[in-house]
MDAnalysis code that builds the backbone (N, CA, C; Angstrom):
import MDAnalysis as mda
import numpy as np

u = mda.Universe.empty(744, n_residues=248, atom_resindex=np.repeat(np.arange(248), 3), trajectory=True)
u.add_TopologyAttr("name", ["N", "CA", "C"] * 248)
u.add_TopologyAttr("resid", np.arange(1, 249))
u.add_TopologyAttr("resname", ["MET", "THR", "ALA", "ILE", "ASP", "ILE", "GLU", "THR", "LYS", "ARG", "LYS", "LEU", "ARG", "GLU", "MET", "GLY", "ALA", "THR", "ALA", "LEU", "LEU", "ASP", "ALA", "ILE", "ASP", "ALA", "GLN", "ASP", "GLU", "THR", "HIS", "VAL", "LEU", "GLY", "MET", "SER", "PHE", "GLU", "ASP", "ARG", "LEU", "GLN", "LEU", "VAL", "VAL", "ASP", "GLU", "ALA", "HIS", "SER", "THR", "PHE", "ASN", "HIS", "GLY", "LYS", "VAL", "GLU", "GLY", "LEU", "ILE", "ARG", "ARG", "ALA", "GLY", "LEU", "ARG", "TYR", "PRO", "GLY", "ALA", "ASP", "LEU", "ARG", "ARG", "LEU", "ASP", "LEU", "VAL", "GLU", "GLU", "ARG", "GLY", "LEU", "ASP", "ARG", "ASN", "VAL", "ILE", "ALA", "GLN", "LEU", "ALA", "SER", "CYS", "SER", "PHE", "ILE", "ASP", "ARG", "GLN", "GLN", "ASN", "VAL", "VAL", "PHE", "GLN", "GLY", "PHE", "THR", "GLY", "SER", "GLY", "LYS", "SER", "TYR", "LEU", "GLY", "CYS", "ALA", "LEU", "ALA", "LYS", "GLN", "ALA", "CYS", "GLN", "HIS", "ARG", "ILE", "ARG", "ALA", "HIS", "TYR", "ILE", "ARG", "MET", "PRO", "ASP", "LEU", "GLU", "GLU", "ALA", "TRP", "VAL", "LEU", "ALA", "LYS", "ASP", "ARG", "SER", "GLN", "GLY", "GLN", "THR", "LYS", "PHE", "LEU", "ARG", "LYS", "TYR", "SER", "THR", "PHE", "SER", "LEU", "LEU", "VAL", "ILE", "ASP", "GLU", "TRP", "LEU", "LEU", "ASP", "HIS", "PRO", "ASP", "GLU", "GLY", "MET", "ARG", "SER", "MET", "LEU", "LEU", "GLU", "LEU", "LEU", "GLU", "LEU", "ARG", "TYR", "ASP", "THR", "GLY", "SER", "THR", "VAL", "PHE", "CYS", "THR", "GLN", "SER", "ALA", "LYS", "LYS", "ASP", "TRP", "HIS", "PRO", "ARG", "LEU", "GLY", "GLY", "GLY", "VAL", "HIS", "ALA", "ASP", "ALA", "ILE", "MET", "ASP", "ARG", "ILE", "VAL", "HIS", "ASN", "THR", "ILE", "TRP", "ILE", "ASP", "THR", "GLY", "THR", "ARG", "ASN", "MET", "ARG", "GLU", "HIS", "ALA", "ALA", "MET", "THR", "GLN"])
u.atoms.positions = np.array([
    [-21.157, -6.117, -33.752],
    [-21.891, -4.572, -33.738],
    [-21.742, -3.802, -35.035],
    [-22.879, -3.205, -35.155],
    [-22.555, -2.265, -36.310],
    [-22.397, -0.976, -36.035],
    [-21.107, -0.023, -36.890],
    [-21.244, 1.363, -36.256],
    [-21.497, 1.969, -35.371],
    [-20.738, 2.518, -34.853],
    [-21.900, 4.029, -34.016],
    [-22.204, 5.169, -34.378],
    [-22.949, 6.025, -34.291],
    [-23.274, 7.184, -34.962],
    [-22.715, 7.894, -33.934],
    [-22.166, 9.145, -34.662],
    [-21.612, 10.188, -33.678],
    [-22.608, 10.563, -32.431],
    [-23.715, 10.450, -31.900],
    [-24.859, 11.165, -31.428],
    [-24.751, 10.216, -29.940],
    [-24.394, 8.588, -30.701],
    [-24.229, 8.111, -29.725],
    [-22.658, 7.931, -28.680],
    [-22.256, 7.764, -29.222],
    [-20.504, 8.050, -29.502],
    [-20.836, 9.581, -27.994],
    [-21.421, 10.571, -28.865],
    [-21.564, 11.769, -27.246],
    [-22.225, 11.181, -26.448],
    [-23.407, 11.192, -26.119],
    [-24.060, 10.435, -24.640],
    [-23.418, 8.904, -24.054],
    [-22.491, 8.610, -24.663],
    [-21.922, 7.425, -23.810],
    [-20.954, 8.063, -23.384],
    [-19.663, 9.076, -24.057],
    [-19.162, 9.867, -23.255],
    [-19.511, 10.788, -22.078],
    [-20.811, 11.332, -22.429],
    [-21.733, 12.273, -21.525],
    [-22.231, 11.631, -19.940],
    [-22.014, 9.671, -20.667],
    [-22.963, 9.162, -19.359],
    [-20.915, 8.521, -18.487],
    [-19.805, 9.296, -19.284],
    [-18.368, 8.350, -18.519],
    [-18.290, 7.279, -19.147],
    [-19.042, 6.796, -19.788],
    [-18.903, 5.575, -20.703],
    [-17.306, 5.282, -21.577],
    [-16.570, 6.643, -21.239],
    [-15.220, 6.487, -22.420],
    [-14.475, 4.948, -22.789],
    [-14.763, 4.143, -21.646],
    [-13.816, 2.798, -21.406],
    [-14.802, 1.974, -22.778],
    [-15.866, 2.160, -22.517],
    [-16.867, 1.144, -22.903],
    [-16.743, 1.111, -24.607],
    [-17.212, 2.490, -24.806],
    [-16.384, 3.520, -26.161],
    [-15.660, 2.750, -27.146],
    [-14.394, 3.301, -26.365],
    [-13.312, 2.667, -26.592],
    [-12.940, 0.844, -27.022],
    [-13.434, 0.027, -26.158],
    [-13.722, -1.289, -26.073],
    [-14.648, -1.393, -27.655],
    [-15.839, -0.828, -27.941],
    [-16.542, -1.193, -28.763],
    [-15.742, -0.627, -30.469],
    [-14.808, 0.725, -30.199],
    [-14.615, 0.928, -31.669],
    [-13.172, 0.198, -32.088],
    [-12.549, -0.309, -30.891],
    [-11.298, -1.505, -31.113],
    [-11.574, -3.117, -31.299],
    [-12.895, -3.504, -31.213],
    [-13.492, -5.303, -31.516],
    [-13.220, -4.805, -32.783],
    [-12.022, -6.110, -33.626],
    [-11.926, -6.584, -34.247],
    [-12.605, -7.754, -35.415],
    [-13.392, -6.724, -36.541],
    [-15.012, -7.382, -36.645],
    [-14.537, -8.950, -37.602],
    [-13.048, -8.927, -37.889],
    [-13.076, -10.089, -38.288],
    [-13.242, -11.352, -37.313],
    [-12.304, -10.532, -36.350],
    [-12.582, -11.747, -34.779],
    [-13.734, -12.176, -34.722],
    [-14.907, -11.819, -34.752],
    [-16.255, -11.419, -34.246],
    [-17.604, -11.721, -35.102],
    [-16.759, -12.233, -36.422],
    [-17.683, -12.690, -37.242],
    [-18.486, -13.515, -36.963],
    [-20.110, -13.686, -36.616],
    [-20.572, -14.847, -37.155],
    [-21.289, -15.020, -35.257],
    [-20.853, -14.215, -34.564],
    [-21.129, -13.833, -33.508],
    [-22.731, -13.622, -32.560],
    [-23.026, -13.610, -31.688],
    [-24.399, -13.164, -31.646],
    [-24.315, -12.013, -31.125],
    [-25.276, -11.024, -30.906],
    [-24.795, -10.277, -30.495],
    [-24.719, -10.272, -28.597],
    [-25.239, -10.820, -28.095],
    [-25.190, -11.332, -26.479],
    [-23.803, -11.106, -26.466],
    [-23.250, -12.483, -27.149],
    [-21.451, -12.693, -26.818],
    [-20.853, -11.819, -27.968],
    [-20.824, -10.843, -28.571],
    [-20.239, -9.454, -28.626],
    [-20.039, -8.523, -27.846],
    [-21.610, -7.880, -26.925],
    [-21.738, -7.259, -25.805],
    [-20.845, -7.441, -24.762],
    [-20.453, -9.327, -24.361],
    [-20.188, -9.469, -23.376],
    [-19.154, -8.862, -23.749],
    [-18.152, -9.698, -24.495],
    [-16.469, -9.339, -24.609],
    [-16.677, -7.761, -25.230],
    [-16.877, -6.564, -25.597],
    [-16.327, -5.383, -24.988],
    [-16.964, -5.098, -23.995],
    [-17.717, -5.838, -22.964],
    [-18.185, -5.172, -21.392],
    [-16.630, -5.505, -20.902],
    [-16.289, -7.054, -21.280],
    [-15.389, -7.494, -20.297],
    [-13.909, -6.713, -20.437],
    [-13.774, -6.399, -21.561],
    [-12.758, -4.648, -22.004],
    [-12.454, -3.741, -21.686],
    [-13.849, -3.494, -21.334],
    [-13.849, -1.981, -20.223],
    [-13.721, -2.143, -19.534],
    [-14.479, -3.019, -18.528],
    [-14.503, -3.535, -17.039],
    [-12.862, -3.867, -16.752],
    [-12.036, -4.816, -17.775],
    [-10.461, -4.279, -17.428],
    [-9.804, -3.342, -17.931],
    [-10.019, -2.257, -18.618],
    [-9.315, -0.878, -18.407],
    [-9.994, -0.155, -17.075],
    [-11.166, -0.304, -16.816],
    [-11.653, 0.658, -15.880],
    [-11.241, 0.059, -14.561],
    [-10.868, -0.975, -14.626],
    [-9.590, -2.117, -13.382],
    [-8.788, -1.507, -13.526],
    [-7.707, -1.521, -14.581],
    [-6.424, -1.683, -14.638],
    [-6.199, 0.137, -14.336],
    [-7.189, 1.493, -14.354],
    [-7.663, 2.562, -14.351],
    [-7.518, 2.947, -13.329],
    [-8.406, 2.092, -12.170],
    [-8.568, 2.023, -10.617],
    [-7.316, 2.135, -10.147],
    [-6.497, 0.664, -10.246],
    [-5.293, 0.539, -9.446],
    [-4.299, 1.325, -9.900],
    [-4.061, 1.831, -11.009],
    [-3.023, 3.157, -11.609],
    [-3.332, 3.456, -10.889],
    [-4.339, 4.701, -10.628],
    [-4.820, 5.574, -9.532],
    [-4.471, 5.779, -8.192],
    [-4.474, 4.125, -7.832],
    [-4.274, 3.598, -5.719],
    [-2.601, 3.842, -5.852],
    [-2.495, 2.899, -6.799],
    [-0.868, 2.950, -6.927],
    [0.109, 4.234, -7.308],
    [0.038, 5.859, -7.589],
    [0.109, 6.363, -7.879],
    [-0.609, 7.792, -6.372],
    [-1.831, 7.481, -6.104],
    [-2.334, 8.228, -4.356],
    [-1.391, 7.416, -3.559],
    [-0.854, 6.186, -3.329],
    [-0.246, 5.662, -2.461],
    [1.404, 6.195, -2.111],
    [1.957, 7.062, -2.898],
    [2.965, 8.203, -2.698],
    [3.922, 7.120, -2.183],
    [3.961, 6.020, -3.427],
    [5.544, 4.676, -2.916],
    [7.060, 5.426, -3.655],
    [7.708, 5.103, -2.097],
    [9.228, 5.406, -2.322],
    [9.565, 4.739, -3.913],
    [9.138, 3.484, -3.795],
    [9.933, 2.417, -4.712],
    [8.550, 1.723, -5.318],
    [7.748, 3.046, -6.562],
    [7.003, 1.988, -7.270],
    [6.842, 1.179, -8.136],
    [8.019, 0.894, -8.504],
    [8.421, -0.467, -9.449],
    [8.741, -1.497, -8.412],
    [7.970, -1.702, -7.146],
    [8.299, -2.578, -6.329],
    [7.716, -3.563, -6.270],
    [8.060, -5.482, -6.931],
    [6.715, -6.056, -6.571],
    [7.480, -7.074, -5.774],
    [6.174, -7.969, -5.176],
    [6.407, -8.856, -4.370],
    [7.368, -9.898, -5.006],
    [6.481, -10.583, -6.294],
    [7.135, -11.126, -7.283],
    [8.429, -11.561, -7.990],
    [8.592, -10.572, -7.734],
    [10.619, -10.143, -8.118],
    [11.532, -9.821, -6.835],
    [11.432, -10.656, -6.423],
    [12.428, -10.278, -4.714],
    [13.739, -11.275, -5.498],
    [14.412, -9.980, -4.710],
    [16.306, -10.890, -5.119],
    [16.828, -11.944, -3.561],
    [17.465, -13.490, -4.046],
    [17.938, -13.413, -2.699],
    [17.192, -13.986, -1.333],
    [16.200, -14.385, -2.212],
    [14.914, -14.590, -0.686],
    [15.382, -16.016, 0.008],
    [16.392, -17.266, -0.475],
    [16.519, -17.581, 0.825],
    [17.753, -17.248, 1.047],
    [19.117, -16.515, 0.399],
    [20.021, -16.069, 1.160],
    [19.945, -15.075, 2.398],
    [18.662, -14.384, 2.533],
    [18.227, -13.182, 3.090],
    [17.526, -13.918, 4.725],
    [17.057, -15.096, 4.641],
    [15.812, -15.965, 5.675],
    [15.127, -15.025, 5.098],
    [14.506, -15.043, 4.397],
    [13.182, -14.576, 3.903],
    [12.348, -16.367, 3.800],
    [10.908, -16.556, 4.247],
    [10.001, -17.508, 3.588],
    [9.569, -17.762, 2.736],
    [9.571, -17.754, 1.848],
    [8.647, -17.756, 0.522],
    [7.028, -17.843, 0.558],
    [6.423, -18.822, 1.594],
    [5.610, -18.717, 2.079],
    [5.113, -17.981, 2.722],
    [5.319, -17.368, 3.880],
    [5.018, -16.215, 4.310],
    [5.356, -15.116, 3.460],
    [5.700, -14.471, 2.211],
    [5.771, -13.443, 1.652],
    [4.409, -14.157, 0.601],
    [4.397, -15.383, 0.389],
    [2.886, -15.617, -0.904],
    [1.457, -15.435, -0.014],
    [1.797, -15.247, 1.671],
    [1.040, -15.282, 2.351],
    [0.889, -13.510, 2.055],
    [1.317, -12.652, 2.847],
    [0.903, -11.840, 2.612],
    [0.964, -11.017, 1.088],
    [1.096, -11.523, -0.009],
    [0.653, -11.217, -1.592],
    [-0.611, -11.353, -1.433],
    [-1.077, -12.371, -0.854],
    [-2.863, -12.298, -0.982],
    [-3.687, -11.029, -0.412],
    [-3.119, -10.640, 0.793],
    [-4.018, -9.701, 1.461],
    [-4.699, -9.803, 2.315],
    [-4.577, -11.297, 2.347],
    [-6.200, -11.942, 3.756],
    [-5.461, -10.781, 4.879],
    [-3.937, -10.353, 5.271],
    [-3.655, -9.882, 7.312],
    [-4.500, -8.348, 7.148],
    [-4.795, -7.848, 5.771],
    [-5.514, -7.050, 6.154],
    [-7.021, -7.258, 6.072],
    [-7.563, -8.187, 5.766],
    [-8.690, -8.899, 6.033],
    [-8.642, -9.096, 7.719],
    [-7.539, -9.042, 8.487],
    [-7.909, -9.475, 9.165],
    [-7.057, -8.464, 10.240],
    [-6.855, -7.452, 9.904],
    [-6.366, -6.348, 10.683],
    [-5.160, -6.750, 11.191],
    [-4.255, -7.248, 10.582],
    [-2.533, -7.623, 11.176],
    [-1.842, -6.984, 11.010],
    [-1.120, -6.511, 11.760],
    [0.111, -5.192, 11.316],
    [1.087, -6.453, 10.517],
    [2.339, -5.723, 9.968],
    [3.845, -6.589, 9.511],
    [4.784, -5.654, 10.123],
    [5.628, -6.147, 10.535],
    [6.895, -5.464, 10.923],
    [8.111, -6.176, 9.488],
    [8.789, -4.916, 9.336],
    [10.169, -5.742, 8.498],
    [11.542, -5.077, 8.972],
    [11.705, -5.512, 10.079],
    [12.778, -5.745, 10.632],
    [14.008, -5.751, 9.852],
    [15.165, -4.850, 10.277],
    [16.872, -5.687, 9.535],
    [17.405, -4.252, 9.330],
    [18.732, -4.674, 9.078],
    [19.554, -3.467, 8.789],
    [19.972, -2.844, 7.756],
    [20.665, -1.829, 7.904],
    [20.284, -1.072, 6.885],
    [20.890, -1.540, 5.357],
    [19.994, -0.774, 4.556],
    [19.671, -1.538, 2.633],
    [19.483, -2.952, 3.302],
    [18.617, -3.284, 3.752],
    [18.311, -5.011, 3.875],
    [17.372, -5.091, 2.721],
    [16.177, -3.882, 2.271],
    [15.024, -4.262, 1.860],
    [13.952, -3.840, 2.470],
    [14.078, -3.242, 3.427],
    [13.080, -2.984, 3.797],
    [12.032, -1.929, 3.528],
    [12.552, -0.648, 2.892],
    [11.147, -0.144, 2.066],
    [10.881, -0.360, 0.756],
    [11.803, -1.201, 0.047],
    [11.715, -2.051, -1.053],
    [10.300, -2.747, -0.498],
    [10.357, -3.851, 0.826],
    [9.504, -5.146, 0.806],
    [8.199, -3.862, 1.472],
    [8.033, -2.951, 2.144],
    [6.802, -1.859, 2.640],
    [6.349, -1.641, 1.266],
    [6.866, -0.995, 0.126],
    [6.250, -0.382, -0.899],
    [5.792, -1.673, -1.537],
    [6.780, -2.781, -2.277],
    [5.928, -4.052, -3.230],
    [4.438, -4.328, -1.739],
    [4.016, -4.363, -0.933],
    [3.087, -4.745, 0.047],
    [2.302, -3.939, -0.695],
    [2.229, -2.256, -0.132],
    [1.544, -1.691, -0.702],
    [0.925, -0.974, -1.694],
    [1.902, -2.130, -2.915],
    [1.160, -1.514, -4.188],
    [0.408, -3.047, -4.127],
    [0.869, -3.658, -3.962],
    [0.149, -5.265, -3.875],
    [-1.255, -5.164, -3.146],
    [-1.365, -4.635, -2.089],
    [-3.098, -3.906, -1.959],
    [-3.416, -3.227, -2.723],
    [-2.957, -2.048, -3.373],
    [-3.543, -1.523, -4.945],
    [-3.921, -2.247, -5.667],
    [-2.984, -3.117, -5.994],
    [-3.660, -3.841, -7.442],
    [-4.729, -5.201, -6.664],
    [-5.041, -5.321, -5.435],
    [-6.576, -5.693, -5.100],
    [-7.443, -4.744, -4.605],
    [-7.038, -3.478, -5.200],
    [-7.740, -1.884, -4.877],
    [-8.118, -2.404, -3.693],
    [-6.980, -2.287, -2.632],
    [-7.358, -1.537, -1.178],
    [-6.841, -0.553, -1.287],
    [-6.933, 0.414, 0.071],
    [-6.181, 2.028, -0.723],
    [-5.192, 1.627, 0.494],
    [-4.033, 2.122, -0.178],
    [-2.719, 2.158, 1.075],
    [-1.955, 3.674, 0.769],
    [-0.948, 3.661, 1.850],
    [0.151, 4.721, 1.614],
    [1.158, 4.623, 2.596],
    [2.126, 5.327, 2.046],
    [3.259, 4.884, 2.326],
    [4.030, 6.215, 3.067],
    [4.356, 6.169, 4.121],
    [5.276, 7.433, 4.297],
    [6.142, 7.404, 5.377],
    [7.480, 7.809, 5.517],
    [8.332, 8.104, 6.209],
    [8.350, 8.725, 7.225],
    [8.550, 8.244, 9.054],
    [7.893, 9.044, 10.288],
    [9.095, 10.057, 10.577],
    [9.723, 10.313, 9.723],
    [9.986, 12.016, 9.968],
    [9.227, 12.465, 9.053],
    [8.757, 12.129, 8.185],
    [7.238, 12.697, 6.984],
    [6.260, 13.057, 7.859],
    [5.889, 12.173, 8.233],
    [5.073, 12.141, 9.456],
    [5.391, 12.960, 10.592],
    [6.113, 13.024, 10.688],
    [6.407, 13.619, 11.817],
    [6.267, 15.854, 11.960],
    [6.626, 15.956, 10.606],
    [6.580, 16.936, 9.908],
    [5.156, 17.301, 9.798],
    [4.291, 16.721, 8.858],
    [3.277, 16.708, 8.831],
    [2.434, 16.701, 10.053],
    [2.846, 16.701, 11.177],
    [2.352, 16.375, 12.253],
    [2.077, 17.470, 12.787],
    [3.474, 18.366, 12.981],
    [3.735, 19.485, 13.051],
    [3.165, 20.662, 12.551],
    [2.908, 20.557, 11.431],
    [2.071, 21.141, 10.412],
    [1.282, 21.877, 10.048],
    [0.546, 20.487, 11.006],
    [-0.803, 20.190, 10.868],
    [-1.266, 20.807, 12.217],
    [-0.753, 20.836, 13.770],
    [-1.328, 21.702, 14.519],
    [-1.285, 23.158, 14.411],
    [-0.931, 23.994, 13.416],
    [-0.803, 25.340, 13.140],
    [-1.989, 25.195, 12.694],
    [-3.134, 24.309, 12.013],
    [-3.882, 24.875, 11.489],
    [-5.238, 24.116, 12.017],
    [-6.071, 25.018, 11.620],
    [-7.618, 24.884, 12.294],
    [-8.145, 23.322, 11.766],
    [-8.283, 22.960, 13.272],
    [-9.086, 21.289, 12.540],
    [-7.396, 20.487, 12.316],
    [-6.580, 21.365, 11.927],
    [-5.468, 20.059, 11.058],
    [-5.328, 19.274, 12.119],
    [-5.081, 18.780, 13.219],
    [-4.974, 17.768, 14.028],
    [-6.273, 16.345, 13.645],
    [-7.009, 17.103, 13.931],
    [-8.578, 16.710, 13.361],
    [-8.648, 15.310, 12.731],
    [-8.092, 16.564, 11.447],
    [-7.923, 16.275, 9.500],
    [-6.532, 15.102, 9.833],
    [-5.875, 15.641, 10.043],
    [-4.635, 14.788, 10.349],
    [-4.897, 13.253, 10.542],
    [-5.033, 13.260, 11.761],
    [-5.687, 11.396, 12.467],
    [-6.745, 11.281, 11.139],
    [-7.756, 12.013, 10.879],
    [-8.390, 11.178, 9.957],
    [-7.897, 10.448, 8.380],
    [-7.360, 11.492, 8.361],
    [-6.480, 11.454, 7.178],
    [-5.513, 9.442, 7.036],
    [-4.603, 9.985, 8.441],
    [-3.887, 8.743, 8.530],
    [-4.734, 7.673, 9.090],
    [-5.797, 7.635, 9.673],
    [-6.176, 6.814, 9.906],
    [-7.628, 5.597, 9.154],
    [-7.054, 6.177, 8.212],
    [-8.753, 5.531, 7.663],
    [-8.211, 5.107, 5.957],
    [-6.976, 4.825, 6.211],
    [-6.045, 3.857, 4.493],
    [-6.212, 2.530, 5.440],
    [-6.636, 1.855, 4.622],
    [-6.819, -0.229, 5.038],
    [-5.188, 0.272, 5.064],
    [-4.399, 0.500, 4.458],
    [-2.720, -0.324, 4.663],
    [-1.778, 0.848, 5.336],
    [-1.344, 1.032, 5.611],
    [-0.758, 2.157, 6.221],
    [0.622, 1.853, 6.558],
    [1.750, 2.131, 6.019],
    [2.747, 2.078, 5.690],
    [4.364, 2.911, 6.677],
    [4.418, 2.725, 7.248],
    [5.493, 3.840, 8.087],
    [6.993, 3.242, 8.176],
    [7.555, 3.519, 6.862],
    [8.917, 3.538, 7.235],
    [9.873, 4.167, 7.865],
    [10.999, 4.017, 8.463],
    [12.006, 4.941, 9.231],
    [11.718, 4.733, 10.716],
    [10.604, 3.273, 11.173],
    [9.828, 3.949, 12.461],
    [10.903, 3.343, 13.095],
    [11.189, 4.537, 14.256],
    [11.335, 4.833, 15.279],
    [13.025, 4.820, 15.173],
    [13.078, 5.589, 13.651],
    [14.579, 6.107, 13.566],
    [15.265, 6.842, 14.081],
    [14.220, 7.875, 14.881],
    [14.742, 8.694, 16.298],
    [14.071, 8.508, 17.332],
    [14.277, 9.737, 18.375],
    [13.551, 9.326, 19.505],
    [12.341, 9.893, 19.314],
    [10.860, 9.218, 19.261],
    [9.927, 10.145, 19.281],
    [9.483, 11.552, 20.314],
    [9.740, 13.032, 20.193],
    [9.220, 13.204, 21.554],
    [7.588, 12.962, 22.273],
    [7.388, 13.580, 23.594],
    [6.221, 13.471, 23.869],
    [4.810, 13.258, 23.088],
    [4.949, 14.632, 22.422],
    [3.488, 15.566, 21.429],
    [3.867, 14.550, 20.246],
    [4.960, 14.009, 20.080],
    [4.668, 12.491, 18.568],
    [4.267, 11.643, 19.708],
    [4.193, 11.516, 20.535],
    [4.677, 9.857, 21.054],
    [3.122, 10.056, 21.452],
    [2.166, 10.711, 22.057],
    [0.980, 11.219, 21.849],
    [-0.119, 11.271, 21.128],
    [0.063, 11.442, 19.349],
    [0.201, 10.941, 18.376],
    [-0.308, 10.089, 18.143],
    [1.130, 9.618, 17.876],
    [1.237, 7.889, 17.174],
    [0.252, 7.133, 18.097],
    [-0.082, 7.263, 19.577],
    [-0.772, 6.803, 20.564],
    [-1.987, 7.045, 20.277],
    [-2.472, 7.775, 19.851],
    [-3.938, 8.153, 19.242],
    [-4.237, 7.704, 17.602],
    [-3.495, 7.754, 17.004],
    [-2.962, 7.198, 15.715],
    [-3.533, 5.641, 14.967],
    [-2.631, 4.931, 16.143],
    [-2.321, 3.182, 16.587],
    [-4.078, 3.081, 16.842],
    [-4.350, 3.710, 17.976],
    [-5.678, 3.794, 18.435],
    [-7.012, 3.337, 17.660],
    [-6.885, 4.151, 16.851],
    [-8.230, 4.857, 15.821],
    [-7.777, 3.688, 14.840],
    [-6.409, 2.941, 13.959],
    [-6.619, 2.450, 12.996],
    [-6.952, 0.793, 13.978],
    [-6.605, 0.426, 15.370],
    [-6.940, -0.747, 16.009],
    [-8.199, -1.470, 15.838],
    [-7.643, -2.046, 14.776],
    [-8.792, -3.065, 14.677],
    [-9.482, -2.748, 13.069],
    [-9.124, -1.930, 12.990],
    [-10.083, -1.101, 11.599],
    [-8.999, -1.195, 10.263],
    [-7.484, -1.209, 10.173],
    [-6.966, -1.412, 9.415],
    [-5.552, -2.027, 9.936],
    [-4.504, -2.105, 8.802],
    [-3.015, -2.846, 9.193],
    [-1.866, -1.773, 9.072],
    [-1.117, -1.924, 10.014],
    [0.224, -0.985, 9.342],
    [1.410, -2.089, 9.395],
    [2.153, -1.162, 8.663],
    [3.948, -1.785, 8.395],
    [4.745, -1.177, 9.229],
    [5.479, -1.223, 9.535],
    [6.357, -0.656, 10.019],
    [7.664, -1.235, 9.850],
    [8.373, -0.508, 9.201],
    [9.947, -0.705, 8.854],
    [11.081, 0.153, 9.216],
    [11.962, -1.202, 10.043],
    [12.216, -0.404, 11.261],
    [13.737, -0.728, 10.863],
    [14.380, -0.341, 11.303],
    [16.582, -0.815, 12.249],
    [16.220, -1.535, 13.638],
    [15.283, -1.179, 14.229],
    [15.403, -1.371, 15.832],
    [14.390, -2.971, 16.114],
    [15.106, -3.941, 17.036],
    [14.716, -5.049, 17.342],
    [14.006, -4.564, 18.140],
    [12.768, -5.386, 18.255],
    [11.040, -5.410, 19.314],
    [11.800, -5.117, 20.423],
    [13.129, -5.422, 21.187],
    [13.094, -5.030, 22.513],
    [13.877, -3.694, 22.850],
    [14.062, -3.268, 20.826],
    [14.554, -1.971, 21.730],
    [12.531, -0.753, 21.242],
    [12.425, -1.399, 20.900],
    [10.588, -0.575, 20.741],
    [10.594, 0.253, 21.801],
    [10.021, -0.414, 23.105],
    [10.154, 0.212, 23.967],
    [11.074, 1.799, 24.889],
    [12.155, 1.871, 25.427],
    [12.636, 2.618, 25.138],
    [12.967, 3.788, 24.513],
    [12.793, 3.428, 22.775],
    [13.000, 4.598, 21.846],
    [11.186, 5.124, 22.226],
    [10.918, 4.773, 22.532],
    [9.588, 5.317, 22.706],
    [9.288, 5.912, 24.193],
    [10.177, 5.899, 24.570],
    [10.153, 6.659, 26.140],
    [9.607, 5.689, 27.314],
    [9.739, 4.500, 27.173],
    [9.637, 4.202, 28.699],
    [8.341, 4.291, 29.635],
    [7.988, 5.163, 29.207],
    [6.781, 5.288, 30.222],
    [5.065, 4.286, 29.621],
    [4.299, 5.181, 30.409],
    [2.628, 4.652, 29.892],
    [2.465, 4.363, 28.045],
    [2.632, 5.831, 27.603],
    [2.921, 5.615, 26.250],
    [3.328, 4.753, 25.629],
    [4.805, 4.249, 26.016],
    [5.250, 3.539, 25.389],
    [4.166, 1.938, 25.253],
    [4.230, 1.912, 26.720],
    [3.435, 0.655, 27.230],
    [2.292, 0.990, 26.327],
    [1.424, 1.719, 25.784],
    [0.109, 2.071, 25.353],
    [0.490, 1.571, 23.840],
    [1.246, 2.382, 23.325],
    [2.061, 2.266, 21.947],
    [1.971, 0.362, 21.780],
    [2.576, -0.104, 22.154],
    [3.472, -1.755, 22.216],
    [2.396, -2.337, 22.020],
    [1.572, -1.992, 22.833],
    [-0.272, -3.229, 23.140],
    [-0.789, -2.996, 22.274],
    [-0.652, -2.466, 21.472],
    [-1.347, -1.906, 19.949],
    [-1.063, -2.469, 19.040],
    [0.668, -3.183, 19.346],
    [0.630, -3.521, 17.842],
    [1.719, -4.912, 17.618],
    [2.202, -5.394, 19.194],
    [2.669, -6.710, 19.784],
    [1.956, -7.587, 19.704],
    [0.324, -7.605, 19.411],
    [-0.325, -8.876, 19.971],
    [-0.729, -9.744, 18.421],
    [-0.760, -8.751, 17.270],
    [-1.554, -9.159, 16.016],
    [-0.404, -8.440, 14.885],
    [1.152, -8.780, 15.244],
    [1.531, -8.351, 14.284],
    [2.914, -9.431, 13.549],
    [2.739, -9.805, 12.113],
    [3.483, -10.514, 11.649],
    [5.074, -10.017, 11.286],
    [5.786, -10.628, 12.177],
    [7.924, -10.204, 11.876],
    [8.289, -10.890, 11.456],
    [9.071, -10.464, 10.308],
    [9.945, -10.658, 9.656],
    [10.986, -9.607, 9.099],
    [12.213, -10.626, 10.046],
    [14.037, -10.275, 9.698],
    [14.023, -10.015, 8.642],
    [14.548, -8.746, 7.898],
    [15.003, -8.941, 7.023],
    [16.412, -9.308, 6.324],
    [17.384, -9.602, 7.584],
    [18.930, -10.060, 7.532],
    [19.626, -8.758, 7.527],
    [20.661, -9.635, 7.383],
    [21.695, -8.069, 7.267],
    [22.559, -7.583, 5.895],
    [22.160, -8.933, 4.597],
    [22.730, -8.667, 3.620],
    [22.379, -7.001, 2.779],
    [22.799, -6.148, 2.527],
    [23.103, -4.993, 1.646],
    [22.647, -5.286, 0.855],
    [21.175, -4.648, 0.483],
    [21.032, -5.248, -1.030],
    [21.109, -3.853, -1.843],
    [21.048, -3.038, -1.273],
    [21.873, -1.786, -2.605],
    [22.880, -2.169, -3.127],
    [24.116, -2.868, -2.502],
    [25.167, -3.415, -2.523],
    [25.250, -4.420, -3.539],
    [24.069, -5.039, -3.044],
    [23.986, -6.091, -4.094],
    [23.354, -5.359, -5.617],
    [22.524, -4.226, -5.221],
    [21.481, -4.453, -7.005],
    [22.771, -3.071, -7.997],
    [24.038, -2.779, -7.177],
    [25.196, -1.603, -7.922],
    [25.964, -2.874, -8.309],
    [26.251, -4.083, -8.014],
    [26.857, -4.904, -8.043],
    [26.310, -5.763, -9.841],
    [25.040, -5.701, -9.139],
    [24.406, -6.542, -10.546],
    [24.069, -5.510, -11.856],
    [24.016, -4.369, -11.485],
    [23.757, -3.362, -12.869],
    [25.241, -3.195, -13.017],
])
């Protein structure tokens, strides 16, 4: 492929084909000497497409708001010692549970790595080019309170959090939600039902969810939209923060 003139480069940039132009400029003439135009073009397009995908994934990860952006399901410590099932983790990493609109619960003691696992799962979804978002439940509650003071704020809030293919709610039921928050959670989970997957990171065992949700009809309805299609994972009792501090 011969050198491209300045005007052609300008046109490529104007069309938003900068990645393609960069791939052409980066092609080493000594490595492609003797190749046909079609083969060289394929190499350039493959390189540009790889760059495009990388940029897309990085953007999804950045917008996901991860507490631990470096979290990675492939680099989990003390998997067997914590009672985690490698096969289950591998299945989650495929993100097929999102296609089935299944939920995931990471339940365990303080410091057992629930938040890390939630972020790692959201990041894995982003790498599959799936739109994901992470939020702590106290922050979700604060955002809901602020939304109520804005025109169409509640509608926009519910639309935003219902449309993520994967939503990670950390510190789920850390506090007892009030009646207004329970109503919002019911509406949000109803909108997400059979349309997306939600990950819950929590210290509370399943038996404690109903009373922490107020024990009434809202609790019944919220539980009904979660428990029947959920993968439950016990993250154990080992304090991974203490483990990380010791290994450093």
